[in-house]
Residue, then its C-alpha position, 0 to 999 in steps of 0.5 A: m197351318k192349313y187353316f192359317l193359309s186359308a185365313f191369310l188367302l182370304l185376307i188377301s182377297a178381301v184387301a184386293q176387293a177392297q181396292t178402288p181404282i183411281q179414274i181420271g176419265h173414260i173411254d168413249t167410241i164414235q163410229s165415223k162414216i168419214l173414216n169408215q172406222t170406229r175410233e176411241v177417245m179418252l175423255h176427261v170431264p172436271d168434277g164429273g160434270d156440274s157444280p153442287y149449285s149451278k151448272k157449269r160448262y167447260p172449254v175443250i182440249y182436243l188431244l192428238d196421241g191421246e194414249s201417249h199424253f192423256n194422263s199428263v195433260v189431265g194432271m196438268v189441267q187439274q193442278l193448274s185449275s183447281v188443286n190447292g185453289n189454283m185458278i191459273v187456267p180454266q177447268m177443261i174437258v179433255v178429249g184424247i184421240r187414240n191412234r189407228n193408223r198414225r201415219l196416214d191420219m196425221t200427214p196432209n198429202q201424199s209424200t214423195v220418198d223422204p229419207p232418212f225419215m220414212d221408207s217407201a213403204a211408209v210413204r204409201q201410207t201418207g196423205g189422209g191428214n185432211v180427212f182426219l181433221a174433217f172427222i174431228e171437225k164434222e163428227l167428233m166435235p158435235q158428238i162431244d158438244s151433244m154428250y158433254p158440258t161444252a163451252p164454245y172454246k177449243m184448243l188443239i195440242g199435238h207433238s211431232l206428226g201431231g205437230l203437223v196436224v196442228i199446223n194443217a188445222l191452223i192453215t186450213r181451218p183457221q176458226l175451227f180452234n181458238s188456240y194451239i199448242c204445237i210441240e216439235p212438228s214434223l215440218w220436214f214432211d215431204h221435203t219441207s213442201f208442206l212448210e212453204t204451203a204453210k207459210k203461204a197460207l199464214n200470210a193469206n189468212k187472219y187470225n186475230g184472237v187465235s193463239l199458238y205456242l210452239g215448243i222447239a226441242n234440242t235436236l241440234s247435231e253436235g257442233i251446231t248452234l241454233a243461231d247457225v242451224a239455218k246454214d246447216p245442210s245436213p239432212f239430219s238437221r232439216h227436222i229442226r231447221s224446218i221448225v226454226d224456219l217457221d218460227k222466224f217467219i211467224k215472228a217477221n210477220p205480225k200482221i198474220g195477227l197470231r198471238y204468238k210465243s215460241k221456246f227452245y228447250a235446250d235440255d229437252t229432246h224430241s221425246s221429252a218436250p211434250l211435258i214442259t211444253e204443254y205446261d208453258g203453253l197453257r200458261f201463255i194461252f191463259d195468262f189473262y185467266q188468273l184472278k190475283f188477290t190477297d187478304s188486303d183486298l177484303d180490308k175496305n168495306t167498299t164495292a171495289f173488290p167485287e167491281r174488280i172481280v167483275k171487270h176482270y172476268n168481263n176481260v176474261s169473256k173478251q179473251m175466251g170469246y164467250p161469257v165467263l161469270p166469276p165462279e159461284e163458289m168463289v164469290n159465295s166464299l168471298g161474301y161470307q168471308a166479308m160477312e164474318a169480318k163485318k164488311d157488310v157493304m162488301a159482303e152484300a155486293f158479293f152475295q148480290l152478284n151471285t143472284v144476278n149471275y146465277p138466278g137459277s141457283w138456290n144456294a145464291f138466294d139462301s146465302y143472300g138470305d143468311f147475309f140479311a139474317s146476320r143483319k136482323d133484316k127479318a123481312a129481307a132474309i125471309a124473301q130470299y129464303e122463299k126465293s131459294l125455296a122456289i128453286e129447290d127444296h132444302k131442309e136447312t133453308w126451310e128451317k131458317l125460314e120457320a125460325l124467322k117466321k116464329 
């Protein structure tokens, strides 16, 4: 019996030791001189970094209340950017900023006593929002850019008081972020005086090329509808009333230049709204990103399909504000599909496109060599394989080259 028990315990121990944790990111620290404290951030980098063939750079999401929303946002971005071949949004780095003094960091100014949401003790811990934004701009962003493969596109996501930070960033640093997802912002803060400040600042700034998505939860009092909430004087309607006020203001002032959309989530509370708002916000902000094609695009043996892909990514580049190339792996795969289907004109256009876009990729030239080898063009295949090997030494490429030279 003792032997059996010992063996059983050893088995349990072995199973426990064999378990491998599932990781979607890691924690970094930054010593902030601006805040005079050490801050923690939660980091997710797609695929652990680079492509197998060429270096990639990624847009960055800066996510407030990271401890609450990091897992769901990372999962959402992964699902929409890569799972099952999805390319609805780009793969992105996610930086979840953990809280230390949330009320201080996320309020833009020292508040007067503001019942029923804050008591006098809470009010004394307000007003550090602009210092917190300075930390993000001058310390956190430079560290992330220096340590990770970032692209020059930044998004800010915030909920509740975090939504207040989003609006504060929008009006005080209008060029710091390319896009914003604002969820249930606490615009009731300081007797809605910040709301009035925000409207004046929005009118004074220009936001061409900047996107904002606003999510509004159903926090209506019983018997009050969204249409008549503006007339409800109750202090408990102040939260949704202030958000609706901002929503109507932005919609009535298209000259501001914001690319803007909002949605009222009738079935969601203040607490449940973040997940669905983040999803819809990502879909809205990147509604230009997805390349839609079908098998019929591979039917004609012309350069029309490769040219359409180039045109699509030229538009993506315009929307993102920096050059975005057609993904090497996608173009490479399409090239082989066309080659196997005997669509040589199309196949060559795809392989050639990768050699132009990714001149430092051994794989681009190796694949172009495969194309010429399939056409029995020995000299052209040898030339491409030699270019590939000049970039990086690969046994399989050597073997193909030696076979041709024999």
